[in-house]
N, C-alpha and C positions, 0 to 999 in steps of 0.2 A: 633968567635970560637964557635962551637957547642959541647955540652957535651952529652954523652950517658946517658940513664936513670939511669944506675948503678952509673955513676960518679956524677950525680945530687943527687941521694939518699945518696951517701957517703958524699958529701959536706954538704947536709942538716943535716945529722946525726952528722958530725964533728962540725958544727956550734952550734948544740943543746947541745951536750955532751962535747965538747971540745976535743974529741979524735976521731981518725979515726975509722970507723966502717966497718965491712965486710958485704957484701950483696951477695945474690945468687938469681937466678931466675929459674923458671921451667915453662913448659907449660902443659896444659891438654886440652882434648877435651870435648865438651858439645854435647851430642848425643841424638837422639830420632829416633824411627822407627814408622812411621805412617802406620797402617794397613788399607787396604781397608775395607770399611763398607757400607752396604746398609740397608735401612729399608723400609718397606711397612706396613702400619697399618690400622686397621679398622676405626680408627678415621679420617683417611685421605681419605676414600673411600665414594662415594655417591651411593645410590641405583639406579638401573635401574627400574623405576616404570612406567608400561604401563598404569596405571590408570584404568578407567572403559571402557569396550569395549562390544558392543552388540554381543551376541553369534552367530548371523547370518551375522556379518560383513564380507565382502569380501576384504575390504581395509587393507593393511598391517598396523599393529600397531607398531609404532616406538617410542623408548625412548632412553634416554642417561643418563649415570652415569659417574663416574670417579674413577680412582685409583691414588694415589700419592706416588711417590718414592723419596727417598733422599739417594744419594750415594756420596761417596768421589769423589772429582774432578778427572776426567780422568779414572774412574773405569767403565769398560764395564759391562753391565748387561742385563738380560732378565726378562720380566714380563710374567708369565704364569697364565692362568685362567683355572681351572679344569672343568670337565664336569658337576659339580653340584651334587646334591644328588639323582637325578631321571632320569638319561639318560636311553633311551630305550635299549641301548647296553652299557655294563659296560665300564666306563672310556672313552667313545667316545664323544668328544666335538661336534660332528656333530649331536648328538641325544639328546641335552639338553631338559629337560621338567620341567615345574612347576607342582606341585601336589596340588590337592584340599586340603585345610586345614580346611574345615568346619566339617570334621569327619563323616558325615552320608553318603556321596557319596561312592559307591563301584565300579561303572563303569563310563566310560567317565570322569575320574577324573584327566586327564593330559592335559596340554597345551604346545605344542612344541614351542620353541623359539631358537634364536641364538644370540650370542654376536660377535661383529666385532671390528676390530681395526680402520676402516675408516668410514667416514660418508656416503660413497656410499654403505656401507654394502656388500662389496665384499671380504674382507679379514677376515676370521673367526679367532677369538682370541682363541687359544688353549693352550696346555701345553707341547708341544714337542719343546724343544730348537732347534733352527736352522730350524724349519719348520713353526710353526704357533704362536710363542711367539713374543712379542714386544721387540725389542732390542734397546738399547740406551746407552749413556755414561753419567756418573755422572758429576754434576757441583758443588756439595757441597750444593746445594739449593733444595728445594722441586720442583719436576717436576710433573705436573698434566697431566694425560693422559685420554682422554675421552674413555668411553666404550659405543659403539653404539649397541642397542638391537633392535630386530625385532621379532614380532609374525607375520609370513606370513599368510595372509588370515585366520583370526581366525576361520571362519566358518568350515574349514576343520578339526579342532580338535574335532568337535561334542562334545564339553565339556559341562558338567552340569553347571548350574548357581552356582556361589560361588566364594570364594577367593582362589587364587592359589599362591604358593610360591616355590622358590628354593633358595638354598644357594650356592654361588660360593666361592671357595677359591682362592685368588690371592697369588702367590708365586714369590719372587724375587730371581733370581739365579745370582750370581756374582763370 
């Protein structure tokens, strides 16, 4: 013979107190809403460093860095890279340039470069969702994406000797 939980409780209480006890039950829910979330941080990005290149070099200078994204599982997202601080045409990712940071140079102080999503350097990495951003789906873990850079035929820049720099902003849209 099987007794219900209420009957067992009543029997146990009767045995303890010597009198029949009343019991009642109710149910309640335990809830949570998990919101989608994504992060991309400077600490998880590595620079694209072309190193030292001769000013008269005609060979492409290639380099690679990375960005790291972490998104909630199954969350679709896009990673955008802006045009940097020195594009020759405002906000145009196709005209990225590094600027001489030595201070004394006033002419020939830019070096053109490009950032790509693929190692063949055929897919420009830009900032227009649905056109030239990298799209992926979150796993809940860090996902590392290489950023492939190229200075095509450095001699065509006719750049003055010195150090050049640009700053790219990576944005995650989800």
